[in-house]
VEXLO-375214 format. One record per residue (C-alpha): residue number from 1; x, y, z. Coordinates in steps of 0.05 Angstrom, whole numbers, plus 5000, padded with zeros to 4 digits. Layout:
<NUM, <X, Y, Z>>
...
# end
This chain:
<1, <4997, 5003, 5007>>
<2, <5028, 5072, 4986>>
<3, <5035, 5114, 5039>>
<4, <5077, 5184, 5046>>
<5, <5148, 5181, 5065>>
<6, <5142, 5225, 5133>>
<7, <5210, 5267, 5123>>
<8, <5179, 5288, 5042>>
<9, <5137, 5348, 5050>>
<10, <5168, 5407, 5050>>
<11, <5171, 5419, 4974>>
<12, <5096, 5412, 4946>>
<13, <5128, 5406, 4874>>
<14, <5157, 5331, 4891>>
<15, <5138, 5287, 4945>>
<16, <5166, 5222, 4965>>
<17, <5126, 5151, 4969>>
<18, <5136, 5090, 4992>>
<19, <5102, 5028, 4964>>
<20, <5138, 4963, 4998>>
<21, <5209, 4963, 4968>>
<22, <5195, 5013, 4920>>
<23, <5196, 5093, 4923>>
<24, <5161, 5131, 4883>>
<25, <5164, 5216, 4869>>
<26, <5104, 5242, 4855>>
<27, <5111, 5313, 4816>>
<28, <5068, 5376, 4804>>
<29, <5074, 5409, 4737>>
<30, <5123, 5446, 4758>>
<31, <5157, 5388, 4783>>
<32, <5149, 5348, 4716>>
<33, <5174, 5414, 4681>>
<34, <5246, 5410, 4723>>
<35, <5251, 5327, 4717>>
<36, <5243, 5334, 4652>>
<37, <5293, 5387, 4645>>
<38, <5339, 5355, 4681>>
<39, <5331, 5288, 4642>>
<40, <5354, 5310, 4587>>
<41, <5418, 5335, 4593>>
<42, <5480, 5297, 4595>>
<43, <5501, 5323, 4655>>
<44, <5451, 5277, 4696>>
<45, <5460, 5212, 4651>>
<46, <5534, 5219, 4675>>
<47, <5519, 5235, 4740>>
<48, <5474, 5177, 4752>>
<49, <5531, 5129, 4716>>
<50, <5588, 5156, 4756>>
<51, <5536, 5138, 4827>>
<52, <5530, 5212, 4849>>
<53, <5459, 5216, 4829>>
<54, <5401, 5167, 4848>>
<55, <5368, 5130, 4792>>
<56, <5305, 5155, 4762>>
<57, <5257, 5115, 4721>>
<58, <5191, 5162, 4695>>
<59, <5130, 5122, 4713>>
<60, <5060, 5128, 4700>>
<61, <5038, 5176, 4752>>
<62, <4973, 5156, 4796>>
<63, <4907, 5206, 4796>>
<64, <4912, 5274, 4823>>
<65, <4993, 5273, 4799>>
<66, <5032, 5310, 4736>>
<67, <5091, 5258, 4733>>
<68, <5124, 5196, 4775>>
<69, <5187, 5174, 4787>>
<70, <5209, 5106, 4810>>
<71, <5282, 5107, 4859>>
<72, <5313, 5045, 4878>>
<73, <5306, 5046, 4957>>
<74, <5364, 5068, 4993>>
<75, <5385, 5016, 5047>>
<76, <5398, 5056, 5101>>
<77, <5372, 5132, 5120>>
<78, <5425, 5167, 5158>>
<79, <5421, 5237, 5180>>
<80, <5479, 5300, 5187>>
<81, <5483, 5296, 5258>>
<82, <5502, 5213, 5253>>
<83, <5560, 5226, 5198>>
<84, <5634, 5241, 5222>>
<85, <5674, 5295, 5195>>
<86, <5693, 5265, 5138>>
<87, <5627, 5238, 5119>>
<88, <5597, 5308, 5121>>
<89, <5655, 5339, 5077>>
<90, <5644, 5291, 5021>>
<91, <5573, 5306, 5019>>
<92, <5602, 5380, 5016>>
<93, <5645, 5365, 4960>>
<94, <5583, 5328, 4934>>
<95, <5536, 5380, 4930>>
<96, <5578, 5431, 4903>>
<97, <5604, 5387, 4851>>
<98, <5540, 5373, 4825>>
<99, <5514, 5454, 4825>>
<100, <5568, 5462, 4788>>
<101, <5551, 5406, 4738>>
<102, <5478, 5434, 4741>>
<103, <5498, 5501, 4723>>
<104, <5543, 5491, 4659>>
<105, <5477, 5447, 4633>>
<106, <5430, 5510, 4649>>
<107, <5413, 5481, 4712>>
<108, <5413, 5503, 4781>>
<109, <5397, 5461, 4856>>
<110, <5345, 5504, 4893>>
<111, <5365, 5480, 4962>>
<112, <5431, 5465, 4988>>
<113, <5421, 5412, 5050>>
<114, <5453, 5360, 5074>>
<115, <5389, 5310, 5086>>
<116, <5376, 5310, 4997>>
<117, <5446, 5262, 4998>>
<118, <5453, 5204, 5032>>
<119, <5509, 5145, 5036>>
<120, <5503, 5078, 4999>>
<121, <5559, 5032, 4993>>
<122, <5601, 5079, 5031>>
<123, <5594, 5138, 4987>>
<124, <5549, 5196, 4980>>
<125, <5495, 5197, 4931>>
<126, <5442, 5254, 4918>>
<127, <5378, 5234, 4922>>
<128, <5328, 5293, 4920>>
<129, <5311, 5296, 4851>>
<130, <5261, 5353, 4852>>
<131, <5326, 5399, 4874>>
<132, <5339, 5412, 4806>>
<133, <5309, 5455, 4761>>
<134, <5327, 5510, 4702>>
<135, <5371, 5578, 4723>>
<136, <5336, 5639, 4715>>
<137, <5383, 5688, 4687>>
<138, <5399, 5739, 4744>>
<139, <5373, 5690, 4809>>
<140, <5431, 5691, 4850>>
<141, <5443, 5625, 4885>>
<142, <5392, 5614, 4933>>
<143, <5418, 5548, 4971>>
<144, <5484, 5596, 4985>>
<145, <5459, 5607, 5054>>
<146, <5435, 5537, 5072>>
<147, <5505, 5506, 5047>>
<148, <5539, 5541, 5102>>
<149, <5487, 5534, 5158>>
<150, <5490, 5464, 5144>>
<151, <5546, 5445, 5115>>
<152, <5611, 5492, 5119>>
<153, <5592, 5534, 5192>>
<154, <5599, 5455, 5223>>
<155, <5650, 5434, 5190>>
<156, <5687, 5498, 5209>>
<157, <5663, 5490, 5285>>
<158, <5700, 5413, 5284>>
<159, <5758, 5433, 5245>>
<160, <5772, 5504, 5270>>
<161, <5741, 5511, 5339>>
<162, <5753, 5440, 5355>>
<163, <5677, 5428, 5374>>
<164, <5636, 5365, 5352>>
<165, <5587, 5389, 5300>>
<166, <5532, 5341, 5305>>
<167, <5501, 5358, 5376>>
<168, <5489, 5428, 5348>>
<169, <5453, 5390, 5285>>
<170, <5414, 5351, 5323>>
<171, <5389, 5403, 5364>>
<172, <5381, 5453, 5308>>
<173, <5369, 5424, 5235>>
<174, <5384, 5493, 5209>>
<175, <5453, 5503, 5232>>
<176, <5497, 5558, 5270>>
<177, <5483, 5625, 5249>>
<178, <5539, 5674, 5209>>
<179, <5527, 5705, 5276>>
<180, <5538, 5649, 5320>>
<181, <5599, 5620, 5273>>
<182, <5629, 5684, 5273>>
<183, <5627, 5694, 5348>>
<184, <5651, 5623, 5362>>
<185, <5724, 5639, 5322>>
<186, <5777, 5660, 5356>>
<187, <5854, 5685, 5338>>
<188, <5875, 5677, 5262>>
<189, <5821, 5643, 5247>>
<190, <5778, 5701, 5248>>
<191, <5811, 5738, 5195>>
<192, <5820, 5674, 5149>>
<193, <5794, 5695, 5090>>
<194, <5747, 5641, 5082>>
<195, <5714, 5670, 5154>>
<196, <5718, 5739, 5128>>
<197, <5677, 5721, 5066>>
<198, <5631, 5664, 5086>>
<199, <5619, 5689, 5156>>
<200, <5633, 5756, 5175>>
<201, <5604, 5793, 5113>>
<202, <5543, 5741, 5111>>
<203, <5530, 5755, 5191>>
<204, <5535, 5825, 5180>>
<205, <5487, 5821, 5117>>
<206, <5433, 5789, 5161>>
<207, <5440, 5844, 5207>>
<208, <5424, 5892, 5157>>
<209, <5370, 5860, 5109>>
<210, <5327, 5800, 5099>>
<211, <5334, 5741, 5062>>
<212, <5277, 5766, 5014>>
<213, <5314, 5833, 5003>>
<214, <5374, 5800, 4997>>
<215, <5356, 5755, 4947>>
<216, <5320, 5820, 4905>>
<217, <5376, 5859, 4917>>
<218, <5425, 5808, 4875>>
<219, <5383, 5802, 4818>>
<220, <5371, 5873, 4808>>
<221, <5455, 5881, 4811>>
<222, <5454, 5830, 4750>>
<223, <5468, 5765, 4785>>
<224, <5500, 5712, 4740>>
<225, <5517, 5638, 4728>>
<226, <5593, 5656, 4730>>
<227, <5584, 5691, 4792>>
<228, <5551, 5632, 4825>>
<229, <5607, 5586, 4790>>
<230, <5663, 5627, 4816>>
<231, <5635, 5623, 4879>>
<232, <5620, 5550, 4884>>
<233, <5702, 5538, 4867>>
<234, <5722, 5579, 4930>>
<235, <5670, 5543, 4966>>
<236, <5709, 5476, 4949>>
<237, <5774, 5496, 4951>>
<238, <5764, 5523, 5030>>
<239, <5719, 5466, 5044>>
<240, <5777, 5414, 5022>>
<241, <5828, 5458, 5066>>
<242, <5791, 5437, 5124>>
<243, <5817, 5384, 5162>>
<244, <5801, 5350, 5235>>
<245, <5863, 5318, 5261>>
<246, <5830, 5274, 5315>>
<247, <5874, 5242, 5367>>
<248, <5869, 5183, 5404>>
<249, <5812, 5195, 5444>>
<250, <5759, 5152, 5486>>
<251, <5755, 5078, 5450>>
<252, <5803, 5090, 5387>>
<253, <5851, 5058, 5421>>
<254, <5805, 4993, 5430>>
<255, <5850, 4948, 5386>>
<256, <5909, 4950, 5429>>
<257, <5872, 4924, 5492>>
<258, <5892, 4859, 5514>>
<259, <5838, 4815, 5516>>
<260, <5818, 4844, 5437>>
<261, <5878, 4815, 5403>>
<262, <5866, 4754, 5449>>
<263, <5791, 4736, 5424>>
<264, <5784, 4766, 5370>>
<265, <5798, 4707, 5323>>
<266, <5740, 4658, 5371>>
<267, <5696, 4715, 5368>>
<268, <5700, 4731, 5292>>
<269, <5694, 4653, 5282>>
<270, <5635, 4648, 5331>>
<271, <5592, 4701, 5293>>
<272, <5610, 4665, 5220>>
<273, <5569, 4612, 5251>>
<274, <5512, 4657, 5267>>
<275, <5515, 4696, 5196>>
<276, <5511, 4622, 5161>>
<277, <5450, 4602, 5213>>
<278, <5412, 4660, 5206>>
<279, <5430, 4684, 5132>>
<280, <5411, 4762, 5154>>
<281, <5406, 4803, 5100>>
<282, <5414, 4867, 5149>>
<283, <5464, 4853, 5208>>
<284, <5473, 4916, 5263>>
<285, <5533, 4921, 5299>>
<286, <5527, 4955, 5367>>
<287, <5591, 4987, 5386>>
<288, <5620, 4965, 5322>>
<289, <5691, 5004, 5338>>
<290, <5743, 4994, 5282>>
<291, <5690, 4949, 5248>>
<292, <5722, 4882, 5239>>
<293, <5653, 4846, 5248>>
<294, <5616, 4893, 5207>>
<295, <5663, 4875, 5161>>
<296, <5651, 4800, 5171>>
<297, <5581, 4815, 5158>>
<298, <5594, 4851, 5099>>
<299, <5636, 4794, 5065>>
<300, <5577, 4742, 5080>>
<301, <5537, 4789, 5031>>
<302, <5491, 4823, 5084>>
<303, <5490, 4891, 5094>>
<304, <5523, 4918, 5150>>
<305, <5518, 4979, 5194>>
<306, <5569, 5001, 5242>>
<307, <5538, 5035, 5306>>
<308, <5594, 5061, 5356>>
<309, <5595, 5137, 5390>>
<310, <5669, 5146, 5384>>
<311, <5675, 5198, 5319>>
<312, <5748, 5187, 5313>>
<313, <5746, 5118, 5300>>
<314, <5684, 5120, 5264>>
<315, <5715, 5169, 5220>>
<316, <5778, 5121, 5205>>
<317, <5730, 5067, 5193>>
<318, <5690, 5104, 5143>>
<319, <5749, 5125, 5102>>
<320, <5778, 5051, 5100>>
<321, <5712, 5024, 5079>>
<322, <5686, 5075, 5026>>
<323, <5663, 5031, 4968>>
<324, <5668, 4963, 5022>>
<325, <5582, 4968, 5034>>
<326, <5581, 4981, 5105>>
<327, <5538, 5035, 5131>>
<328, <5573, 5077, 5184>>
<329, <5524, 5115, 5235>>
<330, <5548, 5154, 5297>>
<331, <5503, 5161, 5352>>
<332, <5519, 5147, 5428>>
<333, <5478, 5084, 5449>>
<334, <5456, 5105, 5520>>
<335, <5424, 5159, 5476>>
<336, <5409, 5145, 5402>>
<337, <5379, 5184, 5353>>
<338, <5307, 5200, 5367>>
<339, <5251, 5210, 5327>>
<340, <5245, 5286, 5320>>
<341, <5222, 5339, 5261>>
<342, <5153, 5349, 5250>>
<343, <5105, 5315, 5291>>
<344, <5155, 5272, 5320>>
<345, <5153, 5229, 5258>>
<346, <5193, 5276, 5202>>
<347, <5257, 5243, 5223>>
<348, <5250, 5171, 5247>>
<349, <5298, 5151, 5305>>
<350, <5361, 5107, 5284>>
<351, <5336, 5037, 5321>>
<352, <5265, 5047, 5275>>
<353, <5315, 5059, 5219>>
<354, <5358, 5002, 5218>>
<355, <5304, 4942, 5217>>
<356, <5369, 4890, 5224>>
<357, <5359, 4819, 5214>>
<358, <5418, 4802, 5267>>
<359, <5441, 4848, 5322>>
<360, <5512, 4845, 5351>>
<361, <5531, 4867, 5410>>
<362, <5607, 4847, 5424>>
<363, <5650, 4882, 5475>>
<364, <5583, 4930, 5490>>
<365, <5532, 4914, 5540>>
<366, <5582, 4915, 5597>>
<367, <5609, 4987, 5575>>
<368, <5521, 5001, 5583>>
<369, <5515, 4971, 5658>>
<370, <5583, 4998, 5678>>
<371, <5599, 5065, 5649>>
<372, <5522, 5091, 5634>>
<373, <5495, 5054, 5701>>
<374, <5433, 5021, 5659>>
<375, <5401, 4966, 5688>>
<376, <5429, 4889, 5647>>
<377, <5362, 4875, 5651>>
<378, <5346, 4937, 5610>>
<379, <5400, 4926, 5573>>
<380, <5376, 4849, 5550>>
<381, <5292, 4870, 5538>>
<382, <5330, 4927, 5496>>
<383, <5357, 4869, 5455>>
<384, <5296, 4828, 5465>>
<385, <5262, 4886, 5433>>
<386, <5295, 4886, 5359>>
<387, <5250, 4822, 5349>>
<388, <5316, 4784, 5314>>
<389, <5372, 4735, 5341>>
<390, <5429, 4775, 5374>>
<391, <5497, 4751, 5396>>
<392, <5517, 4778, 5458>>
<393, <5583, 4786, 5494>>
<394, <5579, 4777, 5572>>
<395, <5635, 4800, 5608>>
<396, <5633, 4782, 5690>>
<397, <5647, 4826, 5749>>
<398, <5716, 4803, 5755>>
<399, <5736, 4817, 5687>>
<400, <5804, 4868, 5674>>
<401, <5757, 4920, 5645>>
<402, <5700, 4918, 5690>>
<403, <5752, 4938, 5740>>
<404, <5778, 4996, 5687>>
<405, <5701, 5012, 5675>>
<406, <5673, 5019, 5757>>
<407, <5726, 5069, 5773>>
<408, <5716, 5101, 5839>>
<409, <5644, 5071, 5840>>
<410, <5626, 5034, 5906>>
<411, <5593, 4962, 5904>>
<412, <5526, 4988, 5927>>
<413, <5519, 5037, 5874>>
<414, <5516, 4986, 5823>>
<415, <5462, 4949, 5789>>
<416, <5445, 4878, 5811>>
<417, <5440, 4821, 5754>>
<418, <5517, 4825, 5742>>
<419, <5544, 4754, 5742>>
<420, <5539, 4698, 5708>>
<421, <5485, 4659, 5746>>
<422, <5435, 4723, 5750>>
<423, <5457, 4740, 5677>>
<424, <5432, 4669, 5654>>
<425, <5368, 4675, 5691>>
<426, <5355, 4735, 5661>>
<427, <5365, 4713, 5593>>
<428, <5330, 4648, 5614>>
<429, <5266, 4695, 5604>>
<430, <5271, 4733, 5536>>
<431, <5314, 4681, 5500>>
<432, <5332, 4613, 5480>>
<433, <5410, 4602, 5481>>
<434, <5424, 4567, 5411>>
<435, <5498, 4562, 5427>>
<436, <5553, 4596, 5484>>
<437, <5635, 4595, 5479>>
<438, <5677, 4619, 5536>>
<439, <5739, 4660, 5519>>
<440, <5799, 4663, 5546>>
<441, <5818, 4661, 5620>>
<442, <5733, 4647, 5627>>
<443, <5711, 4717, 5649>>
<444, <5676, 4731, 5584>>
<445, <5623, 4691, 5545>>
<446, <5596, 4691, 5473>>
<447, <5518, 4680, 5468>>
<448, <5481, 4667, 5401>>
<449, <5401, 4689, 5432>>
<450, <5344, 4667, 5401>>
<451, <5284, 4718, 5413>>
<452, <5222, 4680, 5450>>
# end
């Protein structure tokens, strides 16, 4: 049954509907005109062939629509606040490259939001066909302000200020304003050419006039596509110059832990046996870290989602796995991306979007229990809520890693249900154990669990 995508309603000319595994884009007369202009260009054909723009096939429209397109379904929708620095940077470069190509073809892209880009096979791809339209001579690039707030300023925030952009974008979809960005730049960065042009100058213009006044003022001044192209090329150079040189932090050095090298082969073989039994299409690797187990799932033919809260390690994983079929998602598992936006459904939560056939929770639940103070029973209930087989690594209170996590907590400040007997009892109330295997010195046990 066809149903509207709750995240697609802002553009009346082009709206997405879902029909099972089909994705349909319904167009009004203006949207159909834009599509026909785009489809007639060599630019579009090349961009699709190169995997930079999503494929589109014109189909018979339903009653009430002027036209309709069918697109392949994106395996996993992710949002900019779930991307690493390198992911947002690659998406920004794609946006600029496509705008330049469109202008050469007599077109433009009417908006410039990262929500129009998704990652498929580890590479960014532009999915909003309705954003392309014919360029009107004299028009300024109306997506410029949006590009700076949702692409450029977040990248500057991380590269120049050292502050993660994800919490900002999760809290404010529009991103920092020019005035806010200007207030956060200090020292020499305040006088960087890019900062002067795209931050401070834009802040002064916004303080003097409205968006509509700026647009009309630029149009009356005889704006041209050549001026837009010059600005796009300068922006591209600026984005390319932005780098985040992260140090080893958090769990980025996880691979150096003694138990990791000791147990990795055994855990790999255990997971391979579960994958062979389950035959999953999609595997959710919770606390993926360096992506070793996600890669095993991908090698077996599954779509693997590597989910972790450490941006540094995930950024490295993204750069290493481009084209290898992994989906990288940055989120704190103790506070995962929620459903939000209009009516609380415009952008669904990451757990709802994941829809796995198998969940892997290696090296995770003891962090939730001891670091985030989540009761063991609640952790197991959460894993049971996926309704799929789960691979779990139990870590006993006597394990050396637990001592590291507990820190200065007193015994009576910890939740019950942490020892093996209690843990097994809680498992038995929610799962059947298909297989189990002890590791190392006997303080860790792998469980292959089937939900009841």
